[in-house]
TORBAMI-149066 format. One record per residue (C-alpha): residue number from 1; chain; z, y, x. Coordinates in steps of 0.001 Angstrom, whole numbers, always signed. Layout:
- i,ch,w,v,u
- NUM,A,Z,Y,X
...
This chain:
- i,ch,w,v,u
- 1,A,-16911,+4486,+13495
- 2,A,-16202,+4251,+9637
- 3,A,-18386,+5691,+7146
- 4,A,-15930,+8146,+6173
- 5,A,-15391,+9315,+9583
- 6,A,-19391,+9527,+9957
- 7,A,-19704,+11681,+6878
- 8,A,-17102,+13883,+8010
- 9,A,-18509,+14215,+11508
- 10,A,-22144,+14797,+10188
- 11,A,-20910,+17625,+7679
- 12,A,-18790,+19290,+10680
- 13,A,-21844,+19110,+12901
- 14,A,-24198,+20876,+10500
- 15,A,-21444,+23603,+9859
- 16,A,-21629,+24337,+13700
- 17,A,-25119,+25318,+13790
- 18,A,-24844,+27287,+10627
- 19,A,-21830,+29094,+11841
- 20,A,-23492,+30002,+15102
- 21,A,-26861,+31422,+13701
- 22,A,-25051,+33548,+11131
- 23,A,-22478,+34952,+13786
- 24,A,-25282,+35898,+16092
- 25,A,-27396,+37559,+13353
- 26,A,-24435,+39588,+11811
- 27,A,-23092,+40585,+15309
- 28,A,-26467,+41869,+16439
- 29,A,-27001,+43921,+13176
- 30,A,-23485,+45117,+13241
- 31,A,-23827,+46388,+16901
- 32,A,-27160,+48101,+15926
- 33,A,-25872,+50056,+12937
- 34,A,-22340,+50457,+14370
- 35,A,-20489,+48921,+11211
- 36,A,-16894,+47841,+12013
- 37,A,-16880,+45632,+8910
- 38,A,-20102,+43542,+9921
- 39,A,-18800,+43353,+13468
- 40,A,-15388,+41898,+11969
- 41,A,-17278,+39528,+9858
- 42,A,-19371,+38514,+13016
- 43,A,-16194,+37966,+14882
- 44,A,-14792,+36019,+11798
- 45,A,-17962,+33615,+11791
- 46,A,-17517,+33377,+15545
- 47,A,-14044,+31958,+15176
- 48,A,-15608,+29641,+12557
- 49,A,-17741,+28244,+15275
- 50,A,-14981,+27504,+17301
- 51,A,-13112,+26127,+14450
- 52,A,-16033,+23972,+13353
- 53,A,-16420,+22585,+17033
- 54,A,-12826,+21780,+17037
- 55,A,-13218,+20020,+13433
- 56,A,-16235,+18083,+14652
- 57,A,-14074,+16808,+17672
- 58,A,-11020,+16145,+15570
- 59,A,-12724,+14091,+12769
- 60,A,-13969,+11836,+15513
- 61,A,-10542,+11086,+16740
- 62,A,-8635,+11225,+13491
- 63,A,-10157,+8168,+11910
- 64,A,-9395,+5889,+15081
- 65,A,-7293,+2956,+13944
- 66,A,-3342,+2822,+14828
- 67,A,-2612,+1764,+18466
- 68,A,+414,+1307,+20543
- 69,A,+1282,+4692,+20892
- 70,A,+309,+5905,+17391
- 71,A,+1757,+3505,+15098
- 72,A,+859,+5658,+11777
- 73,A,-2904,+6484,+13141
- 74,A,-4193,+9699,+14543
- 75,A,-4503,+11554,+11184
- 76,A,-2285,+14299,+12320
- 77,A,-4671,+15428,+14753
- 78,A,-6353,+17175,+11888
- 79,A,-3346,+19045,+10744
- 80,A,-2644,+20227,+14430
- 81,A,-6282,+21492,+14560
- 82,A,-5862,+23166,+11199
- 83,A,-2875,+25101,+12488
- 84,A,-4693,+26006,+15720
- 85,A,-7546,+27526,+13686
- 86,A,-5233,+29453,+11338
- 87,A,-3435,+30826,+14471
- 88,A,-7010,+32134,+15658
- 89,A,-7870,+33673,+12353
- 90,A,-4499,+35511,+12190
- 91,A,-5252,+36792,+15819
- 92,A,-8588,+38057,+14531
- 93,A,-7153,+39604,+11505
- 94,A,-4827,+41640,+13525
- 95,A,-7440,+42942,+15921
- 96,A,-9514,+43953,+12996
- 97,A,-6556,+45645,+11380
- 98,A,-5684,+47628,+14582
- 99,A,-9338,+48731,+15149
- 100,A,-9887,+49837,+11500
- 101,A,-6633,+52004,+11455
- 102,A,-7800,+53402,+15033
- 103,A,-11151,+54344,+13249
- 104,A,-9718,+55765,+10196
- 105,A,-7141,+57858,+12125
- 106,A,-9788,+59112,+14688
- 107,A,-12347,+59863,+12168
- 108,A,-14980,+57590,+13720
- 109,A,-18671,+58292,+12430
- 110,A,-20044,+56057,+9688
- 111,A,-22453,+53230,+10420
- 112,A,-26208,+53904,+10093
- 113,A,-27914,+52475,+6942
- 114,A,-30290,+49613,+7351
- 115,A,-31881,+47239,+4865
- 116,A,-31503,+44514,+7399
- 117,A,-27829,+44413,+7108
- 118,A,-27982,+43645,+3456
- 119,A,-30653,+41081,+3830
- 120,A,-28535,+39329,+6610
- 121,A,-25406,+39635,+4333
- 122,A,-27234,+38139,+1495
- 123,A,-28494,+35237,+3386
- 124,A,-24949,+34667,+4907
- 125,A,-23339,+34770,+1322
- 126,A,-25909,+31989,+305
- 127,A,-25431,+29862,+3455
- 128,A,-21692,+30106,+3533
- 129,A,-21413,+29421,-325
- 130,A,-23415,+26233,+160
- 131,A,-21457,+25116,+3145
- 132,A,-18009,+26002,+1571
- 133,A,-18823,+23709,-1452
- 134,A,-20178,+20943,+641
- 135,A,-17077,+20987,+2739
- 136,A,-14781,+21262,+37
- 137,A,-16305,+18224,-1752
- 138,A,-16348,+16093,+1459
- 139,A,-12609,+17156,+2271
- 140,A,-11449,+16150,-1153
- 141,A,-13381,+12907,-1011
- 142,A,-11857,+11875,+2399
- 143,A,-8626,+13890,+2183
- 144,A,-9624,+15745,+5481
- 145,A,-7200,+18840,+6178
- 146,A,-9557,+19833,+8959
- 147,A,-12682,+19930,+6585
- 148,A,-10540,+21802,+4126
- 149,A,-9719,+24385,+6696
- 150,A,-13415,+24788,+7426
- 151,A,-14291,+24980,+3818
- 152,A,-11615,+27664,+3434
- 153,A,-12991,+29707,+6308
- 154,A,-16543,+29725,+4771
- 155,A,-14988,+30713,+1409
- 156,A,-13459,+33632,+3151
- 157,A,-16754,+34469,+4654
- 158,A,-18341,+34822,+1309
- 159,A,-15729,+37124,-21
- 160,A,-16043,+39085,+3380
- 161,A,-19588,+39626,+2961
- 162,A,-18922,+41040,-352
- 163,A,-16504,+43333,+1050
- 164,A,-18959,+44497,+3711
- 165,A,-21625,+45131,+1334
- 166,A,-19063,+47161,-575
- 167,A,-18081,+49180,+2426
- 168,A,-21862,+49857,+3256
- 169,A,-22497,+51050,-320
- 170,A,-19609,+53424,-226
- 171,A,-20676,+54582,+3281
- 172,A,-24114,+55296,+1677
- 173,A,-22607,+57260,-1201
- 174,A,-20861,+59534,+1313
- 175,A,-17491,+57989,+1702
- 176,A,-17149,+57705,+5528
- 177,A,-14107,+55485,+5386
- 178,A,-15847,+52840,+3411
- 179,A,-16633,+50762,+6509
- 180,A,-13168,+50639,+7901
- 181,A,-11647,+50012,+4527
- 182,A,-14002,+47225,+3989
- 183,A,-13056,+45727,+7503
- 184,A,-9212,+45996,+6568
- 185,A,-10176,+44081,+3193
- 186,A,-11753,+41259,+5443
- 187,A,-8842,+41041,+7524
- 188,A,-6446,+40997,+4441
- 189,A,-8541,+38130,+2854
- 190,A,-8432,+36202,+6302
- 191,A,-4584,+36476,+6154
- 192,A,-4018,+35425,+2522
- 193,A,-6468,+32436,+2725
- 194,A,-4912,+31320,+5969
- 195,A,-1285,+31599,+4530
- 196,A,-2534,+29203,+1766
- 197,A,-3938,+26555,+4009
- 198,A,-1132,+26937,+6618
- 199,A,+1537,+26154,+3881
- 200,A,-128,+22634,+3039
- 201,A,-768,+21885,+6685
- 202,A,+2987,+22670,+7627
- 203,A,+4048,+20660,+4529
- 204,A,+2123,+17644,+6030
- 205,A,+3458,+18051,+9511
- 206,A,+7024,+18042,+7982
- 207,A,+6400,+14885,+6120
- 208,A,+6658,+16497,+2716
- 209,A,+6094,+14018,-48
- 210,A,+2590,+14462,-1599
- 211,A,+3113,+15956,-4999
- 212,A,+2867,+13067,-7757
- 213,A,+2200,+10392,-5275
- 214,A,+5683,+8694,-5340
- 215,A,+5496,+8598,-8999
- 216,A,+2168,+7050,-9140
- 217,A,+3018,+4538,-6542
- 218,A,+6496,+3649,-8257
- 219,A,+4593,+3137,-11480
- 220,A,+2180,+866,-9911
- 221,A,+4834,-1298,-8040
- 222,A,+6976,-1446,-11295
- 223,A,+4068,-2975,-13379
- 224,A,+3697,-5916,-10850
- 225,A,+4843,-8944,-12561
- 226,A,+8226,-10450,-10847
- 227,A,+9404,-6794,-9571
- 228,A,+12764,-6147,-11366
- 229,A,+12997,-2672,-10166
- 230,A,+12158,-218,-7693
- 231,A,+15525,+768,-5665
- 232,A,+13987,+3475,-3294
- 233,A,+10536,+4726,-2555
- 234,A,+9359,+7311,+122
- 235,A,+5900,+8614,+549
- 236,A,+4175,+10710,+3237
- 237,A,+606,+11418,+4259
- 238,A,-991,+11133,+7674
- 239,A,-4706,+12217,+7733
- 240,A,-6375,+10628,+4675
- 241,A,-3747,+7653,+4554
- 242,A,-728,+7459,+2319
- 243,A,+2169,+5655,+3683
- 244,A,+4594,+4479,+1136
- 245,A,+7982,+2774,+2107
- 246,A,+9412,+939,-875
- 247,A,+12597,-1044,-1289
- 248,A,+11980,-3388,-4390
- 249,A,+14329,-5546,-6337
- 250,A,+13033,-9077,-6934
- 251,A,+14889,-12106,-8602
- 252,A,+16976,-13901,-6100
- 253,A,+15832,-17479,-7537
- 254,A,+12254,-16759,-6252
- 255,A,+11044,-18745,-3254
- 256,A,+9772,-16914,-317
- 257,A,+6209,-17683,-1099
- 258,A,+6504,-16290,-4448
- 259,A,+7887,-13126,-3020
- 260,A,+4914,-12664,-567
- 261,A,+2544,-12971,-3552
- 262,A,+4508,-10119,-5193
- 263,A,+4142,-8066,-2094
- 264,A,+397,-8515,-1879
- 265,A,+97,-7730,-5421
- 266,A,+2182,-4423,-5143
- 267,A,-345,-3323,-2113
- 268,A,-3502,-4084,-4271
- 269,A,-1875,-1909,-7270
- 270,A,-819,+1035,-4966
- 271,A,-4334,+974,-3266
- 272,A,-5841,+961,-6757
- 273,A,-4013,+4167,-7764
- 274,A,-3923,+6182,-4526
- 275,A,-7040,+4809,-2591
- 276,A,-6381,+4641,+1177
- 277,A,-2595,+3481,+1202
- 278,A,-541,+1581,+3567
- 279,A,+2494,-81,+1691
- 280,A,+5742,-1106,+3436
- 281,A,+7448,-3582,+960
- 282,A,+11054,-4359,+1317
- 283,A,+12175,-7043,-1032
- 284,A,+15832,-7106,-2091
- 285,A,+17105,-10356,-4016
- 286,A,+19066,-9468,-7115
- 287,A,+20590,-11403,-9904
- 288,A,+18972,-10917,-13304
- 289,A,+21054,-10597,-16431
- 290,A,+19156,-13675,-17931
- 291,A,+19875,-15890,-14848
- 292,A,+21180,-19211,-15930
- 293,A,+24233,-21112,-14601
- 294,A,+22002,-23826,-13117
- 295,A,+19679,-21097,-11212
- 296,A,+22876,-19297,-9938
- 297,A,+24037,-22715,-8480
- 298,A,+20759,-23429,-6893
- 299,A,+20861,-20008,-5147
- 300,A,+24282,-20941,-3795
- 301,A,+22970,-24063,-2365
- 302,A,+19812,-22600,-1089
- 303,A,+21923,-19644,+752
- 304,A,+23963,-22430,+2349
- 305,A,+20803,-24204,+3487
- 306,A,+21503,-27265,+1446
- 307,A,+19422,-29758,-676
- 308,A,+20821,-30265,-4175
- 309,A,+19382,-31830,-7430
- 310,A,+20214,-33038,-10667
- 311,A,+22379,-30184,-11477
- 312,A,+24303,-30569,-14873
- 313,A,+26308,-27975,-16369
- 314,A,+28510,-28399,-19645
- 315,A,+30839,-25997,-21422
- 316,A,+34080,-27719,-22541
- 317,A,+35651,-25151,-25039
- 318,A,+35290,-22252,-22442
- 319,A,+35641,-24323,-19422
- 320,A,+32713,-24877,-17231
- 321,A,+32091,-28197,-15761
- 322,A,+29305,-28793,-13088
- 323,A,+27824,-31963,-11527
- 324,A,+25569,-31865,-8504
- 325,A,+23752,-34346,-6318
- 326,A,+24151,-33233,-2810
- 327,A,+21784,-34540,-209
- 328,A,+22912,-34872,+3680
- 329,A,+21867,-36899,+6543
- 330,A,+22273,-40473,+6126
- 331,A,+23827,-40979,+9560
- 332,A,+26433,-38145,+9034
- 333,A,+29971,-39137,+9133
- 334,A,+31678,-39103,+5597
- 335,A,+34341,-36358,+6923
- 336,A,+31609,-34173,+8015
- 337,A,+29664,-34723,+4747
- 338,A,+32902,-34184,+2469
- 339,A,+33529,-30961,+4457
- 340,A,+30020,-29525,+3469
- 341,A,+30547,-30748,-176
- 342,A,+33889,-28918,-73
- 343,A,+32484,-25711,+1260
- 344,A,+29600,-25811,-1652
- 345,A,+32247,-26321,-4164
- 346,A,+34451,-23387,-2887
- 347,A,+31279,-21185,-3108
- 348,A,+30504,-22186,-6622
- 349,A,+34195,-21241,-7529
- 350,A,+33973,-17969,-5898
- 351,A,+30907,-17185,-8064
- 352,A,+32070,-18417,-11312
- 353,A,+35902,-18420,-11107
- 354,A,+38668,-20911,-9916
- 355,A,+38959,-22771,-13438
- 356,A,+35258,-24126,-12900
- 357,A,+35301,-27829,-12603
- 358,A,+32947,-29071,-9577
- 359,A,+32077,-32636,-8866
- 360,A,+29833,-33317,-5893
- 361,A,+28076,-36549,-5576
- 362,A,+27063,-37132,-1905
- 363,A,+23858,-39239,-1221
- 364,A,+21612,-39649,+1791
- 365,A,+18790,-37267,+2311
- 366,A,+15598,-39217,+1522
- 367,A,+14045,-39280,+4941
- 368,A,+10298,-38605,+5563
- 369,A,+8315,-41779,+5310
- 370,A,+6339,-42928,+8145
- 371,A,+2558,-42926,+8432
- 372,A,+1089,-45567,+6027
- 373,A,-2362,-46987,+4882
- 374,A,-3995,-47986,+1732
- 375,A,-3187,-51436,+490
- 376,A,-5850,-53862,-63
- 377,A,-7698,-53736,-3269
- 378,A,-6446,-57154,-4512
- 379,A,-2752,-55868,-3938
- 380,A,-3584,-52794,-5891
- 381,A,-5069,-54712,-8796
- 382,A,-1955,-56917,-8881
- 383,A,+297,-54172,-9054
- 384,A,-1881,-52277,-11716
- 385,A,-1831,-55544,-13828
- 386,A,+1999,-55750,-13627
- 387,A,+2483,-51926,-14645
- 388,A,+72,-52533,-17524
- 389,A,+2329,-55626,-18615
- 390,A,+5378,-53807,-18260
- 391,A,+3993,-50927,-20376
- 392,A,+2652,-53186,-23010
- 393,A,+3967,-52570,-26679
- 394,A,+5880,-49525,-25478
- 395,A,+5620,-45694,-25771
- 396,A,+3499,-45500,-22227
- 397,A,-15,-46680,-22215
- 398,A,-3080,-46143,-20543
- 399,A,-1980,-46978,-16899
- 400,A,-4699,-45617,-14475
- 401,A,-5092,-44041,-11026
- 402,A,-2979,-46661,-9421
- 403,A,-2633,-46155,-5589
- 404,A,-470,-48339,-3282
- 405,A,+302,-47301,+253
- 406,A,+1895,-49485,+2968
- 407,A,+4356,-48435,+5281
- 408,A,+7085,-49628,+7684
- 409,A,+9701,-48579,+5321
- 410,A,+7954,-50538,+2270
- 411,A,+5165,-49920,-317
- 412,A,+4711,-46642,-1908
- 413,A,+3263,-46838,-5550
- 414,A,+1648,-43902,-7433
- 415,A,+244,-44159,-10788
- 416,A,-739,-41967,-13847
- 417,A,+101,-42974,-17536
- 418,A,-230,-41396,-20892
- 419,A,+2247,-40877,-23856
- 420,A,+2185,-39033,-27169
- 421,A,+1938,-35392,-26862
- 422,A,+4917,-34829,-29296
- 423,A,+7262,-37082,-27322
- 424,A,+9989,-35401,-25639
- 425,A,+10257,-35138,-21901
- 426,A,+13652,-37053,-21912
- 427,A,+12096,-39842,-23832
- 428,A,+8897,-40256,-21655
- 429,A,+11277,-40151,-18402
- 430,A,+13470,-42951,-19853
- 431,A,+10289,-45073,-20826
- 432,A,+8739,-44598,-17505
- 433,A,+11909,-45283,-15543
- 434,A,+12033,-48533,-17267
- 435,A,+8709,-49515,-16250
- 436,A,+9451,-48386,-12447
- 437,A,+12726,-50244,-12526
- 438,A,+10817,-53677,-13695
- 439,A,+8035,-53011,-11079
- 440,A,+10621,-52842,-8304
- 441,A,+12405,-56082,-9620
- 442,A,+9233,-57796,-9501
- 443,A,+7988,-56469,-6188
- 444,A,+10956,-56192,-3914
- 445,A,+8912,-54745,-1099
- 446,A,+8126,-51657,-3095
- 447,A,+10160,-48802,-1680
- 448,A,+9404,-45939,-4057
- 449,A,+7470,-45545,-7299
- 450,A,+6045,-42061,-8215
- 451,A,+4668,-41634,-11786
- 452,A,+2799,-39029,-13580
- 453,A,+2898,-38954,-17390
- 454,A,+104,-36846,-19413
- 455,A,-789,-36409,-22943
- 456,A,-4033,-38465,-24123
- 457,A,-7345,-36849,-23508
- 458,A,-8696,-34537,-26116
């Protein structure tokens, strides 16, 4: 059982004993002096005992986690219990009204005066005020409708006790109808307070959006980096948990793992503003206004499941020209590869217009290299010396972290190097390419060279 459930259960359990004790005391004194108002209050407290027992049982169930039959948890058991208790109160209020009217119309004798009645009522006011306040605080902290219903009952008990005192005072002053009128006042207060709680409980059962929750959740999601906009958002409450369903626009150029990061950030943001919240995040990829031509082409290729690279775009006097390197299975027949390239070109023209010029260079997809092993230290030193020699007197220097792996397809060489921090990427790439080509010419067994250029150490 969670700590929240334990708090709610403990508060409800304490209320059971307090309600039962006060109900017995008021009922005994009411019978002894013949006060309908005090008996009505005792019956009201008796209903509170039943209500609190129901609350104690329900809060032990409502915080149970979701299961195969209750996908949204068991929180609405609290709403159902609150409705049941409200129904009991209205039955009680109706009975009190009928008996009060009967006494008024028949001219029943007024109750006998007793100091004990005022003592019991004073104690009842203090106890119920303390219970109502404690329950209200716990209900707000745990968003429990069952505890809120209990707090409302005890608040009505306080008002009812004041009404009974007023009735007894009127009776003592010679107004025989005071006790019956006080009982009617108790019934009216029960009805008004029950109507207030009944409205919020029914709204929860009908999945009415909690006030202000959709706005807070929408603002929290919109503030997450990478979110273009919130297309639709729905909110409802089950027990103490807010369930948020959001359809969110994200850039279509983002990879799946980036979208997943946005989802997690959105859940955290919503939980920060709402507390106990469960977010269903549906990502809808959209094109941004600042999306580049290259990004749009990469999206088209990705949607077709194609591997492309080295995309170049030129604007020749208002006419767009695009060149793409398309990777396909090296064993594929040229006719099949050409059909794939033709379909990609058609998709690009659909997006940019028929006047776009598209050239596709077909090349074999780089296969995954087989497992290899580190080359002997002597081989590594030989290749490192050759790299340093090819880089001598050039813009590239400080060849380091050289690694050589031997595979069935050939040797794989990785190395790091340094260049001036102000040098452009193009210039660095050209110089490094020249070193790589010289290395492969000197060592034909080298299959691939991977370099990493970085600025000098500070």
